TORPA-329527 format. One record per residue (C-alpha): residue in three letters; x, z, y. Coordinates in nm, 2 decimals, padded with zeros to 4 digits. Each point is the difference from the previous one (the first is absolute). Layout:
REM residues N
ALA:X:Z:Y
...
***
This chain:
REM residues 379
THR:-00.97:-00.40:02.39
PHE:-00.20:00.22:-00.24
THR:00.11:00.36:-00.02
ASP:-00.29:00.21:-00.11
THR:00.00:00.23:-00.33
GLY:-00.35:-00.12:-00.08
THR:-00.08:-00.33:-00.14
ASN:00.02:-00.27:00.28
THR:-00.30:-00.27:-00.08
LEU:00.00:-00.37:00.09
THR:-00.34:-00.19:00.02
ASN:00.13:-00.33:00.07
ASN:00.31:-00.22:-00.08
VAL:00.33:00.08:00.13
TYR:00.22:-00.27:00.20
LEU:00.33:00.00:00.13
THR:00.14:-00.27:00.20
GLY:00.25:00.06:00.30
GLY:00.25:-00.25:00.07
THR:00.29:00.05:00.19
ASN:-00.12:00.35:00.06
LEU:-00.01:00.11:-00.29
ALA:-00.33:00.19:-00.16
ARG:00.04:00.34:-00.18
LEU:-00.23:00.16:-00.22
ASN:00.18:00.36:-00.08
ILE:-00.23:00.19:-00.35
ASN:00.10:00.32:00.01
GLY:-00.35:00.19:-00.09
PRO:-00.23:-00.14:-00.25
VAL:-00.19:-00.31:00.01
ALA:-00.29:-00.13:-00.19
MET:-00.16:-00.34:00.04
ASN:-00.39:00.03:-00.02
GLY:-00.12:-00.35:-00.15
ASN:00.11:-00.31:-00.08
TYR:00.25:-00.05:00.30
ASN:00.39:-00.17:00.03
LEU:00.33:00.17:00.09
GLN:00.17:-00.31:00.13
VAL:00.35:00.08:00.14
GLY:00.11:-00.34:00.20
ASN:-00.27:-00.25:-00.02
THR:-00.02:-00.22:00.33
ALA:00.24:-00.26:00.15
GLY:00.31:00.17:00.11
SER:-00.10:00.36:-00.13
ARG:00.25:00.25:00.00
ALA:-00.14:00.33:-00.17
VAL:00.10:00.33:-00.17
ALA:-00.19:00.19:-00.21
THR:00.16:00.36:-00.13
PHE:-00.15:00.24:-00.24
THR:00.12:00.34:-00.06
THR:-00.35:00.12:-00.17
ASN:-00.29:-00.12:-00.22
GLY:-00.20:-00.29:00.12
ALA:-00.26:-00.16:-00.21
PHE:-00.06:-00.38:00.07
TRP:-00.25:-00.25:-00.13
GLN:00.27:-00.22:00.05
ALA:00.34:-00.09:00.14
GLN:00.15:-00.30:00.15
VAL:00.39:00.02:00.17
GLY:00.12:-00.34:00.15
TYR:-00.33:-00.17:-00.06
ASN:-00.12:-00.37:00.09
ASN:00.15:-00.14:00.30
ALA:00.31:-00.16:-00.01
THR:00.23:00.22:00.25
ALA:-00.24:00.30:-00.08
ALA:00.22:00.32:-00.08
GLY:-00.01:00.32:-00.12
ALA:00.16:00.35:-00.17
LEU:-00.17:00.28:-00.16
PHE:00.25:00.26:-00.09
GLN:-00.09:00.28:-00.26
SER:00.19:00.35:-00.01
ASN:-00.23:00.22:-00.16
GLY:-00.37:00.05:-00.11
THR:-00.18:-00.25:-00.20
ILE:-00.18:-00.31:00.07
VAL:-00.27:-00.11:-00.20
ILE:-00.19:-00.35:-00.02
THR:-00.39:00.05:-00.08
ASN:-00.11:-00.35:-00.02
SER:-00.03:-00.02:-00.40
ALA:-00.09:-00.44:00.01
ASP:00.27:-00.20:-00.10
THR:00.18:-00.08:00.31
ASP:00.28:-00.18:00.15
ASP:-00.10:00.19:00.31
ALA:00.04:00.33:-00.16
PHE:00.38:00.09:00.17
VAL:00.17:-00.28:00.08
VAL:00.34:-00.02:00.22
GLY:00.07:-00.30:00.14
ARG:-00.34:-00.23:-00.10
ASN:-00.19:-00.36:00.03
ALA:00.21:-00.15:00.26
LEU:00.37:-00.19:-00.03
GLY:00.21:00.17:00.29
ALA:-00.19:00.35:-00.04
TYR:00.22:00.29:-00.05
GLY:-00.11:00.37:-00.11
TYR:00.25:00.26:-00.10
TYR:-00.09:00.38:-00.23
ASN:00.31:00.29:00.01
MET:-00.17:00.23:-00.20
SER:00.26:00.33:00.02
GLY:-00.24:00.23:-00.19
GLY:-00.35:00.05:-00.08
ILE:-00.25:-00.18:-00.26
LEU:-00.12:-00.37:00.01
SER:-00.33:00.04:-00.21
ASN:-00.07:-00.39:-00.05
SER:-00.36:-00.10:-00.10
THR:00.04:-00.33:-00.16
ARG:00.21:-00.22:00.19
PHE:00.32:00.05:00.14
HIS:00.24:-00.33:00.17
VAL:00.30:-00.03:00.15
GLY:00.07:-00.36:00.23
MET:-00.36:-00.16:-00.10
GLY:00.03:-00.31:00.18
GLY:00.17:00.18:00.30
ASN:00.31:00.17:-00.06
GLY:00.05:00.41:-00.15
VAL:00.27:00.22:00.01
MET:00.01:00.36:-00.18
ASP:00.26:00.24:00.07
MET:-00.06:00.34:-00.24
THR:00.19:00.28:00.03
GLY:-00.22:00.24:-00.18
GLY:-00.37:00.09:-00.11
LEU:-00.23:-00.15:-00.24
VAL:-00.21:-00.34:-00.02
THR:-00.26:00.08:-00.26
ALA:-00.08:-00.27:-00.25
PRO:-00.28:-00.25:00.17
LEU:-00.27:-00.15:-00.25
ASN:00.10:-00.35:-00.04
TYR:00.23:-00.10:00.23
LEU:00.33:00.07:00.16
ILE:00.19:-00.34:00.14
ILE:00.29:-00.05:00.17
GLY:00.04:-00.35:00.17
ARG:-00.36:-00.22:-00.02
ASN:00.00:-00.31:00.21
ASN:-00.39:-00.11:-00.01
LEU:-00.03:-00.21:00.28
GLY:00.08:-00.40:00.01
ALA:00.39:-00.01:00.10
GLY:00.26:00.15:00.11
THR:00.25:00.30:-00.19
ASN:-00.07:00.35:00.03
TYR:00.19:00.30:-00.07
GLY:-00.11:00.39:-00.21
VAL:00.32:00.23:00.05
VAL:-00.10:00.34:-00.16
ASN:00.34:00.27:-00.02
ILE:00.00:00.30:-00.19
SER:00.28:00.23:00.06
GLY:-00.22:00.32:-00.07
GLY:-00.34:00.11:-00.12
THR:-00.17:-00.16:-00.28
MET:-00.21:-00.32:00.01
TYR:-00.25:-00.09:-00.31
GLY:-00.10:-00.32:-00.11
ALA:-00.43:-00.14:00.00
LEU:-00.17:00.16:-00.30
ASN:-00.14:-00.37:-00.09
ASN:00.23:-00.23:00.10
GLY:00.36:00.21:00.04
ILE:00.19:-00.16:00.29
ARG:00.02:-00.32:00.06
LEU:00.27:-00.19:00.24
GLY:-00.05:-00.33:00.15
ASN:-00.38:-00.04:-00.15
ASP:-00.14:-00.32:00.12
GLY:00.09:-00.30:-00.08
SER:00.31:-00.21:00.20
THR:-00.18:-00.38:00.15
ALA:00.18:-00.33:00.16
THR:-00.07:00.24:00.29
ARG:00.05:00.37:-00.04
MET:00.15:00.30:-00.16
SER:00.09:00.32:-00.03
VAL:00.35:00.22:-00.03
ALA:-00.05:00.38:-00.16
VAL:00.30:00.27:-00.01
PHE:-00.01:00.34:-00.13
ASN:00.28:00.20:00.09
ILE:00.08:00.31:-00.20
SER:00.29:00.29:00.08
GLY:00.07:00.33:00.07
THR:-00.25:00.24:-00.21
GLY:-00.31:-00.29:00.05
ALA:-00.20:-00.03:-00.34
LEU:-00.21:-00.30:-00.05
TRP:-00.27:00.01:-00.28
GLY:-00.14:-00.32:-00.16
GLY:-00.36:00.13:-00.04
PRO:-00.14:00.40:00.06
ALA:00.15:00.26:-00.22
GLY:-00.03:-00.03:-00.38
ASN:-00.17:-00.40:00.01
THR:00.21:-00.15:-00.28
ALA:-00.16:-00.34:00.08
ARG:00.08:-00.12:00.39
TYR:00.31:-00.19:00.12
ILE:00.17:-00.13:00.24
ASP:-00.07:-00.37:00.04
MET:00.12:-00.23:00.20
MET:-00.15:-00.30:00.13
ASN:-00.32:00.03:-00.16
THR:-00.15:-00.32:00.03
GLY:00.12:-00.42:00.04
GLN:00.31:-00.10:00.21
THR:00.05:-00.34:00.15
ALA:00.34:-00.07:00.02
PRO:00.24:-00.02:00.20
ASN:-00.19:00.21:00.21
VAL:-00.01:00.34:-00.24
ASN:-00.12:00.35:00.03
ARG:00.35:00.23:00.06
CYS:-00.01:00.32:-00.20
ILE:00.29:00.24:-00.01
LEU:00.02:00.39:-00.12
ASN:00.34:00.12:00.13
LEU:00.07:00.33:-00.22
ASN:00.27:00.14:00.24
GLY:-00.06:00.38:-00.08
GLY:-00.32:00.22:-00.14
THR:-00.21:-00.08:-00.31
VAL:-00.24:-00.29:-00.11
VAL:-00.21:00.10:-00.24
ALA:-00.21:-00.30:-00.20
ASN:-00.17:-00.06:-00.27
GLN:00.11:-00.38:00.04
ILE:00.21:-00.23:00.27
ARG:-00.15:-00.39:-00.06
VAL:-00.07:-00.28:00.18
ASN:-00.34:-00.20:-00.08
ASN:00.12:-00.32:00.17
ILE:00.36:-00.13:-00.01
THR:-00.01:-00.27:00.24
GLY:00.07:00.29:00.24
LEU:00.29:00.21:00.14
ALA:00.03:00.32:-00.20
LEU:00.31:00.19:00.05
LEU:00.10:00.43:-00.14
GLY:00.30:00.14:00.15
LEU:00.15:00.30:-00.18
ASN:00.23:00.16:00.19
GLY:00.03:00.36:-00.13
GLY:-00.43:00.17:00.04
LEU:-00.12:00.08:-00.34
LEU:-00.28:-00.26:-00.18
ARG:-00.14:00.19:-00.26
ALA:-00.33:-00.15:-00.18
ASN:-00.26:00.24:00.00
ALA:-00.07:00.24:-00.31
GLY:-00.23:-00.20:-00.25
THR:-00.03:-00.29:00.13
THR:-00.19:-00.28:-00.15
LEU:00.25:-00.29:00.11
GLY:00.30:00.11:-00.11
ASN:00.06:-00.33:-00.19
SER:00.02:-00.20:00.34
PHE:00.12:00.29:00.19
LEU:00.20:-00.22:00.23
ASP:00.01:-00.41:-00.06
GLY:-00.06:-00.32:00.20
LEU:00.15:00.07:00.32
THR:00.22:-00.23:00.22
ALA:00.26:00.15:-00.05
ALA:00.09:00.43:-00.01
TYR:00.33:00.08:00.17
VAL:00.23:00.35:-00.07
TYR:00.18:00.06:00.34
PRO:00.29:00.24:-00.02
GLY:-00.20:00.33:00.00
GLY:-00.14:-00.11:-00.35
ALA:-00.26:-00.05:-00.21
ILE:-00.18:00.35:-00.11
ILE:-00.24:-00.03:-00.28
ASP:-00.19:00.23:-00.15
SER:-00.25:-00.05:-00.30
ASP:-00.17:00.32:-00.05
THR:-00.14:00.03:-00.32
ASN:-00.10:-00.36:-00.05
LEU:00.14:-00.28:-00.16
ILE:00.07:-00.30:00.29
THR:00.12:-00.34:-00.02
ILE:00.18:-00.13:00.26
ALA:00.01:-00.35:00.03
GLN:00.11:-00.04:00.31
PRO:00.37:-00.16:00.03
LEU:00.16:00.27:00.22
LEU:00.23:-00.17:00.21
VAL:00.34:00.04:00.20
PRO:-00.12:-00.15:00.34
SER:00.25:-00.32:00.13
GLY:00.22:-00.11:00.26
TYR:-00.07:00.22:00.31
GLY:-00.23:00.22:00.15
VAL:-00.15:00.10:00.31
THR:00.16:00.35:00.18
SER:-00.08:00.05:00.32
ILE:-00.20:-00.20:00.24
ALA:00.11:00.02:00.43
PHE:-00.32:00.08:00.24
THR:-00.12:00.14:00.32
PRO:-00.20:00.27:00.06
GLY:-00.31:-00.11:00.23
SER:-00.25:00.23:00.10
GLY:-00.33:00.12:00.02
TYR:-00.03:-00.06:-00.42
ILE:-00.31:00.20:-00.17
GLY:00.12:-00.04:-00.29
PRO:00.32:-00.16:-00.22
PRO:-00.02:-00.38:00.02
VAL:-00.02:-00.19:-00.37
ILE:00.39:-00.16:-00.05
ALA:-00.03:-00.33:-00.15
VAL:00.31:-00.14:-00.11
SER:00.02:-00.36:-00.09
GLY:00.25:-00.27:-00.02
GLY:00.31:-00.09:-00.22
SER:-00.01:-00.08:-00.35
GLY:-00.06:00.31:-00.13
THR:-00.32:00.25:-00.09
GLY:-00.12:00.36:00.08
ALA:00.19:00.16:00.26
THR:-00.26:00.27:00.14
ALA:00.03:00.21:00.33
ILE:-00.19:00.22:00.17
ALA:00.01:00.12:00.38
GLN:-00.02:00.39:00.14
ILE:-00.11:00.05:00.33
ASP:00.04:00.32:00.23
PHE:-00.41:00.05:00.06
THR:00.05:00.15:00.35
SER:00.23:-00.25:00.19
GLY:-00.12:-00.29:-00.29
GLN:00.33:-00.13:-00.06
ILE:00.09:-00.13:-00.31
THR:00.28:00.25:-00.13
ASN:00.13:-00.14:-00.30
ILE:-00.03:-00.30:-00.24
ILE:-00.01:00.12:-00.41
ILE:00.11:-00.26:-00.25
THR:-00.26:00.11:-00.32
SER:00.18:-00.33:-00.20
ALA:00.26:-00.23:00.06
GLY:-00.17:-00.26:-00.20
SER:00.20:-00.19:-00.23
GLY:00.16:-00.35:-00.02
TYR:00.11:-00.06:00.43
GLN:00.29:-00.19:00.05
ALA:00.31:00.03:00.28
GLY:-00.10:-00.19:00.25
ASP:-00.36:00.02:-00.04
THR:-00.25:00.09:00.31
LEU:-00.25:00.23:-00.04
THR:-00.28:00.11:00.26
ALA:-00.12:00.33:00.05
THR:-00.34:-00.05:00.23
LEU:-00.18:00.30:00.12
ILE:-00.40:-00.01:-00.03
GLY:-00.26:00.22:00.10
GLY:00.04:00.37:00.12
ALA:-00.14:-00.09:00.41
PRO:00.29:00.04:00.19
LEU:00.04:-00.01:00.36
VAL:00.33:-00.18:-00.01
ALA:00.10:-00.11:-00.31
GLY:00.33:00.06:-00.26
***
């Protein structure tokens, strides 16, 4: 635990490992990393590690849940500014769930600022979950990517839930979901859930040319990336929402949140188009063109058939972060859910449906698989 009022200077890498006995690092006094060193929270086989920030920290790079299929880490930030100082364009700048299928990273942001340098990934080769209830994520220079599988095989997940605070996309490339192409043996699932008072901007404030991009590279059907943006409240401000490769699955769910065109967008003539589907759920579609003339060529559809309304669960124990909830099976598509946990007991307390999906039929059998979270007893 760092509690000094003066800056604590670190002169080497900081690795948190742990296992059945959880490793904890509490940073309650300012910390600065002196040199090209990493903060890694959960980086070895069987690791279970938690870092908590309530004040400022400057790190060359930071990885949470890294480099091993059974590594798990969680980072909690309630105040202060976390600054990533490496100016090189590298995947390891700040990443949650990285470099091994099964690796699990969790980032809980309830306040403070994350000041990115060049790249911010949630779910890159591993499984990453971010819960944002407050604070500010500043725009990285090059990339903000959710759900990217750069490995040879398997499926990884990137899930970001914003119910408060504000997140900005990258200066040069906006926001990408499901960035790398799928192959016959690999794919990514990328999900953004916006609710409450949360706000997501497709690029830096004032930028009129960056976009929210689903599936930036080629897909190999039928093993395609799945990219889903659920707007259940809050606000999404975008110059454009687009799909770069139409062979993937790209879904937009409009359920009471505000979708607003960024003032002065240069992409208004194709503001929303090319998605697999855009569904309007009972909360309704609220779209604000601001001062722009925008074109929405994307059909806005009423969901068909049945949707998922609840998922039964057992609480488990020892979770350091909420597991990914992967819904599969049935004849429909697009159902998504998130877990909530009690961080004291490590038990699952609730599973919230963030999209009912569309096209499910009576008699369908669906499966909800819990992935990651590093429980001692799985739910």
